C-alpha positions in Angstrom: 0.0 0.0 0.0 1.4 3.4 -1.0 2.1 5.9 1.8 -0.3 8.8 2.1 2.6 11.3 2.2 6.1 11.3 0.7 7.5 14.0 3.0 6.7 15.2 6.6 8.1 18.4 7.9 8.3 19.1 11.6 8.6 22.2 13.6 11.1 21.7 16.4 10.4 23.4 19.7 6.9 22.4 21.0 6.5 19.7 18.3 9.5 17.3 18.4 11.0 18.6 21.6 9.8 20.2 24.9 12.6 22.8 25.1 10.8 25.2 27.4 13.1 24.9 30.4 16.2 25.7 28.4 14.5 28.5 26.5 13.0 30.1 29.6 16.3 29.8 31.6 18.2 31.4 28.8 15.7 34.2 28.4 15.8 34.9 32.1 19.6 35.1 31.9 19.4 37.6 29.1 17.0 39.9 30.9 19.1 39.7 34.1 22.2 40.6 32.1 20.4 43.6 30.7 19.3 44.6 34.2 15.6 44.3 33.3 12.8 42.8 35.2 12.2 39.2 34.1 8.7 38.8 32.5 6.4 36.2 33.8 6.1 32.7 32.2 3.1 33.6 30.1 5.2 36.2 28.3 8.2 34.0 28.0 6.0 31.3 26.4 5.3 33.7 23.5 9.0 33.5 22.5 8.6 29.8 21.5 7.8 29.6 17.8 8.7 32.9 16.1 12.3 34.1 15.5 13.9 35.6 18.6 14.6 38.9 16.8 10.9 39.4 16.0 9.8 38.5 19.5 12.1 41.0 21.2 10.9 43.6 18.7 7.1 43.0 18.9 6.8 42.0 22.6 9.1 44.7 24.0 9.6 47.2 21.3 13.4 46.9 21.5 15.5 48.5 18.7 18.2 46.8 16.6 21.1 47.2 19.0 19.1 46.2 22.1 17.8 43.1 20.3 21.3 42.1 19.2 22.5 42.4 22.8 19.6 40.3 24.1 20.0 37.6 21.5 23.8 37.5 22.2 23.2 37.0 26.0 20.4 34.5 25.3 22.7 32.4 23.1 25.6 32.6 25.6 23.6 30.5 28.0 21.6 28.4 25.5 24.7 27.3 23.6 26.4 26.3 26.8 23.6 24.3 28.5 20.2 25.5 27.4 19.9 23.2 24.4 20.5 20.2 26.7 17.6 21.2 29.0 15.1 19.6 26.7 13.5 16.2 26.0 11.7 14.7 23.0 8.0 14.2 23.4 6.7 10.7 24.1 6.4 8.7 20.9 8.5 11.1 18.7 11.6 9.0 18.5 9.5 5.9 17.5 7.6 8.0 15.0 10.7 9.3 13.3 12.1 5.8 13.1 9.0 4.4 11.6 8.7 7.1 9.0 12.3 6.5 8.0 11.8 2.8 7.7 8.8 3.3 5.5 10.9 5.6 3.3 8.9 8.8 4.0 11.3 11.8 3.8 11.7 13.7 7.1 12.8 17.3 7.6 12.7 19.9 10.3 11.3 23.3 9.4 12.0 25.6 12.3 13.0 29.2 13.2 15.5 27.7 15.6 19.2 28.0 14.6 20.1 24.9 12.6 23.2 24.2 14.7 21.1 23.6 17.9 18.7 21.4 16.1 21.5 19.2 14.8 23.1 19.0 18.2 19.9 17.9 19.9 19.2 15.3 17.2 22.7 14.0 17.5 22.8 13.9 21.3 19.6 11.8 21.3 20.7 9.5 18.4 17.9 10.7 16.0 19.9 12.5 13.3 20.1 9.3 11.3 16.3 9.5 10.7 16.2 13.1 9.5 16.9 13.7 5.8 17.2 17.4 6.0 17.6 19.8 9.0 15.9 23.0 8.2 16.4 25.9 10.5 18.0 29.4 10.5 21.4 31.0 10.7 22.5 33.0 13.6 22.5 36.3 11.6 18.9 35.9 10.4 16.9 38.9 11.5 13.5 37.7 10.2 13.1 34.1 8.9 9.7 33.6 7.2 8.3 30.2 7.9 7.0 29.8 4.3 10.5 30.3 3.0 11.9 27.7 5.5 9.2 25.2 4.5 9.7 25.7 0.8 13.5 25.3 1.2 13.0 22.0 3.1 10.6 20.7 0.4 13.1 21.5 -2.3 15.9 19.8 -0.4 13.8 16.7 0.0 12.9 16.7 -3.7 9.2 16.9 -2.9 7.5 18.5 -5.9 4.0 17.2 -5.4 2.8 19.4 -2.4 -0.3 17.3 -1.9 2.1 14.6 -0.8 3.7 16.8 1.9 2.6 17.6 5.5 3.7 20.1 8.0 3.5 19.3 11.8 3.7 22.2 14.2 2.4 23.8 17.4 1.9 27.5 16.6 0.1 29.7 14.1 3.4 30.4 12.4 3.6 26.8 11.3 0.0 26.8 10.0 0.4 30.1 8.1 3.8 29.1 6.8 2.4 25.8 5.5 -0.5 27.6 3.8 1.9 29.9 2.1 3.9 26.9 0.8 0.7 25.2 -0.3 0.8 22.2 2.1 -1.5 20.9 4.9 -0.8 21.2 8.6 -1.2 19.0 11.6 -1.4 21.2 14.7 -0.4 19.5 18.0 -2.0 20.5 21.3 0.8 19.1 23.5 3.1 22.0 22.4 2.7 25.8 23.0 -0.3 26.7 21.0 -4.0 26.3 21.7 -7.1 24.9 20.0 -8.5 28.4 19.5 -5.3 29.5 17.8 -5.3 26.5 15.5 -9.0 26.9 14.6 -8.6 30.6 13.9 -5.7 29.9 11.5 -7.5 27.0 10.0 -5.2 24.0 10.5 -6.4 21.0 8.6 -5.8 18.7 11.5 -5.6 19.2 15.3 -4.3 16.4 17.4 -3.5 15.7 21.0 -0.6 13.3 20.8 2.0 11.6 18.5 -0.2 8.5 18.0 -2.8 10.8 16.3 0.0 12.3 14.1 0.8 8.8 13.0 -2.8 8.0 12.1 -3.0 11.0 9.8 0.3 10.3 8.1 -0.7 6.7 7.3 -4.4 7.4 6.8 -5.4 4.9 9.5 
C-alpha cells in the first residue's frame, strides 16, 4: 500500500521537543544581564515559535542594538547548556524511526538555529532518521516560515505538495504551510491552543503523537 505522504516536515520546539526549560532559563539570563525585570512565564512562552529577533521587537519594542544584545546573551547560556535542557516528546523517536523505515522523507522546518537542532538530534541519536535539517542561521533577522518550509521541500525533492505535510504547534507553522501550499497537523501538546489552530484553519488538530501517525498513514 502506498504511503499517504512522501514528506513530513516538523517544527522543532513544541513539536518534536519540549525545550521550554532551556529557552526560559536562557531568556531569564538575558533579561538579568540587561538589568531588566524578568517577564512572567506567560510572556516567555510567546518566545517559543517565532524568530527571537521578531519576539524582542514585537513584545518589548526593542530596537536593533538592544535586540542584538539580548540575543547574544540568550545564546551565551543556550549554547552552553540551554539546548541540553530539553527532551523529545513521548512517541516522537519511535515515529521518526517508523517514517524513516517506510521511506517517508523527514525534515525539520524551524525558526531555531540549525546548529542547535543538529546538536539535539545527534545527542539523542535521532539524526540518522532526519533527511534534512531546516532551521535558521545566527545572523537571520527575520526568517519567514514559508521560506523555511519551501526550502525544506526543495531539499527533500518533494515537488507534489499534496504529498507533503507540516507538523507544528503554533500559528506560524500553519500560516507558513499555507503559504507553501501544504497541509498542517497542529499539535495540542506544544505551546499553541485549539483556539489558535481553529482561527488559523489548521487542517488537522491532534493531542498526541499517536494521532499524528494515524493522519500520516491514513489509518
